[in-house]
C-alpha positions as CSV (number, residue, x, y, z in Angstrom):
1,X,100.8,73.0,123.3
2,X,103.4,74.2,120.7
3,X,106.4,72.0,120.0
4,X,109.4,72.4,117.7
5,X,110.1,69.4,115.5
6,X,113.5,68.1,114.5
7,X,113.2,69.8,111.1
8,X,112.6,73.2,113.0
9,X,108.9,73.4,112.1
10,X,106.3,74.1,114.7
11,X,103.7,71.6,115.7
12,X,100.6,72.5,117.6
13,X,99.2,69.6,119.7
14,X,96.2,69.0,121.8
15,X,97.4,67.1,124.9
16,X,95.4,65.1,127.5
17,X,97.3,63.8,130.6
18,X,95.8,61.5,133.2
19,X,97.2,60.1,136.4
20,X,97.0,56.3,136.8
21,X,96.7,54.8,140.3
22,X,97.1,51.3,141.6
23,X,94.4,49.4,143.6
24,X,95.5,51.1,146.8
25,X,95.0,54.6,145.2
26,X,98.7,55.4,144.9
27,X,99.9,57.1,141.7
28,X,101.9,54.7,139.5
29,X,102.0,56.3,136.1
30,X,100.8,59.0,133.7
31,X,98.7,58.4,130.5
32,X,99.4,60.9,127.8
33,X,97.5,61.3,124.6
34,X,98.7,63.9,122.0
35,X,97.0,64.9,118.7
36,X,98.5,67.1,116.1
37,X,96.1,70.0,115.4
38,X,98.6,72.2,113.4
39,X,96.6,72.2,110.2
40,X,93.3,72.8,112.0
41,X,94.8,75.9,113.8
42,X,96.2,77.2,110.5
43,X,92.8,76.9,108.9
44,X,91.1,78.7,111.8
45,X,93.6,81.5,111.5
46,X,93.0,81.8,107.7
47,X,89.3,81.9,108.3
48,X,89.7,84.6,111.0
49,X,91.9,86.7,108.6
50,X,89.4,86.4,105.8
51,X,86.5,87.2,108.2
52,X,88.3,90.4,109.3
53,X,89.1,91.4,105.6
54,X,85.5,90.9,104.5
55,X,84.1,92.6,107.6
56,X,86.1,95.7,106.7
57,X,84.9,95.5,103.0
58,X,81.3,95.2,104.1
59,X,81.6,98.0,106.6
60,X,83.1,100.2,103.9
61,X,80.3,99.4,101.4
62,X,77.6,100.0,104.0
63,X,79.2,103.3,105.0
64,X,79.5,104.4,101.3
65,X,75.8,103.5,100.7
66,X,74.7,105.4,103.8
67,X,76.7,108.5,102.6
68,X,75.2,108.2,99.1
69,X,71.7,108.2,100.5
70,X,72.5,111.2,102.7
71,X,74.0,113.2,99.8
72,X,71.0,112.3,97.6
73,X,68.7,113.8,100.2
74,X,70.9,116.9,100.5
75,X,71.1,117.3,96.7
76,X,67.3,117.0,96.5
77,X,66.8,119.7,99.1
78,X,69.3,122.2,97.7
79,X,68.7,121.6,94.0
80,X,66.0,124.3,93.5
81,X,68.1,127.0,95.1
82,X,71.1,125.9,93.1
83,X,69.2,126.4,89.8
84,X,68.1,129.8,90.9
85,X,71.7,130.7,91.9
86,X,73.0,129.5,88.5
87,X,70.6,131.7,86.7
88,X,71.5,134.7,88.8
89,X,75.2,134.2,88.4
90,X,74.9,133.7,84.6
91,X,73.1,137.0,84.3
92,X,76.0,138.7,86.2
93,X,78.8,137.0,84.2
94,X,77.4,136.9,80.7
95,X,76.4,140.3,79.3
96,X,73.5,139.9,77.0
97,X,73.9,142.9,74.7
98,X,77.5,142.4,73.5
99,X,77.5,141.5,69.8
100,X,79.4,138.4,68.7
101,X,81.8,140.3,66.5
102,X,82.9,142.4,69.6
103,X,83.8,139.2,71.4
104,X,85.8,137.9,68.4
105,X,87.6,141.2,68.2
106,X,88.5,141.0,71.9
107,X,89.8,137.5,71.6
108,X,92.0,138.3,68.5
109,X,93.5,141.3,70.4
110,X,94.3,139.1,73.4
111,X,96.1,136.4,71.2
112,X,99.5,137.6,69.8
113,X,99.9,137.2,66.0
114,X,102.7,134.8,64.8
115,X,104.8,135.6,61.8
């Protein structure tokens, strides 16, 4: 049961109410026992929040590890074909028979001279 105290704070209480009867079995009173469990409930909420936070972190780490293993397998399977492709591309892009002085000349022509 939630109650508002005089200082406007909330108190959470555990309440037990029993009916008291006389010798003839007629109700004559109630017995009420109340226990303040505010701090206990606050601690339970904090534990639940931390549990959710760490569950998310562990899930993220597990997913990342699974993906890393998957990509390692993919990389292992395609690595040989990538090496062959790199060699083929480098043969197309880099002409082998151009002398170094020709490349320097082309670079100097592309860069304007400053006075």
